[in-house]
N, C-alpha and C positions, 0 to 999 in steps of 0.2 A: 175128367168131369169136374173135380173140385177146382182146378185152376180156371176153367172156363167160367164157372159160376162165380168165383171170386172176382174175376175180371169184370163181369157184368155189374157187380155191386161197386167195384172200385171206380170204374170209369164215370158213372153218373155222380158219384161222390166228388170226384176230382173236378168234373165240369161245374157242379154246384159251388165248390170252393172257389174256382176261378171267377164265376159270376159274382159271388159275394165279395171277393177281394176287389174286383174292378168297381163294384158299386161303392164300397167304402172309400176307395182311392178317388172316386169321382165326386165325392161330396164336397160342396163348396158353401161359402157363406151366401145366403139368399138375401139380396138387397132389393127392396121394392120402393120405388119413388112414390110418395103420396102427394107431394105438393112442391112447387118451386115458384117463388115470387121475388120480383125485384124489391130491394130494400129501399123504401121511399126515404128520401133525404140523404141517401148515400149512393151516388151514382157509381155504377160498376160493381155493386155488391148485391148479393141475393141470399135469400133464406131457402134452404132445402130441407124438407121433412121426409125421412125415409124410415123404413123398418129394416132391421138386420136380424136375420135368423141364422143361428149357429147349429149345425147338426151335432149330435153327441161327440164329445172329445175333440172338436175342431179348434185349432189355434190360428190366430192371425200372424202374418209376418210383421217384423218391426216396421213401423210406418209413422207418418204424420199426416195431418189433414190440412195444414195451412189454413185453418179455419177455427172459429170458436165452435166447439161441439158440445151439445147438451144431450146427455144420455139418460133414458128412463127405461128400466128393466120391466118388461111386460110379463115374461114367463121364464121359468128355469132359473139358473144362476150363472153369472159370468164373473171371471176374474180379470181385473184391469189394473194397469200400472203405467204411469208415465215416468220417463227418466227423472230421477231425483225425488220421486214420490214413493209412497208406500203401496205395496200390493194390497188390493181390497177385493173381497168377494161380495158381489151385489146380488140381491134377490128381488122378486117383484115389488115394485113401488119405490125402490132405491134409485138414486141418481149419481151421475159422474160428470165431471167437466174436463174438457181438454182445451187448452189455449192454443192459439195459432202457432206458437213456437215449441209446443210440447212434442216430444217423441214418444209414441205409444210403444212401449217395449213388451208389455204383456197384454194380451187380449185373447181370452179363450172361454169356451164353454166349460164350466166347472164339473159337469157331469159327463161320464162316458156312456150313459144310457138314455139320457133325456135331452131333447132339444132346448134351446134357449132363444128368446126373442127380445129385442130392444127397439124402442122408438128413439131415433136420433134426429136432432135439429142442428143443422150446420149453418153458420153465418160465414159466407165466404165470397171470394171474388167470383163474379159471374163467369160461367163456363170453365172455371178451374176444376181439375179432377177432384173427386171425393177423397181419394187416398193416394199418397205418394210413398212408395217404398223407401226405406232408409237402410243403407248398408252399414 
């Protein structure tokens, strides 16, 4: 009787753990496009305005934007660094800039318990990808 009762408690706990693990593993950066406009006076260029939401503890892969990126933190805190620059932790109201040749080596939510959100404005080639992974 003890073994059967223990099994009944263990199986639901195991299933709950599996569901929680798959939910955490499935968390991704949430990118929402707010606006895209051709840049007047610069044929082939566009301005893209997006929000980027980071779940708790999430990190970006090393990447570049091949764009000028203007970042404004809306909520939470994020850690940023481009190659050759200093690592900085940004909180709401603070800004960050990435140039078209910068390699973004650190980008992560500084918190393991709270989400973070940024407003990002990219000046880039029209139809170019937002992010390009770097090996």
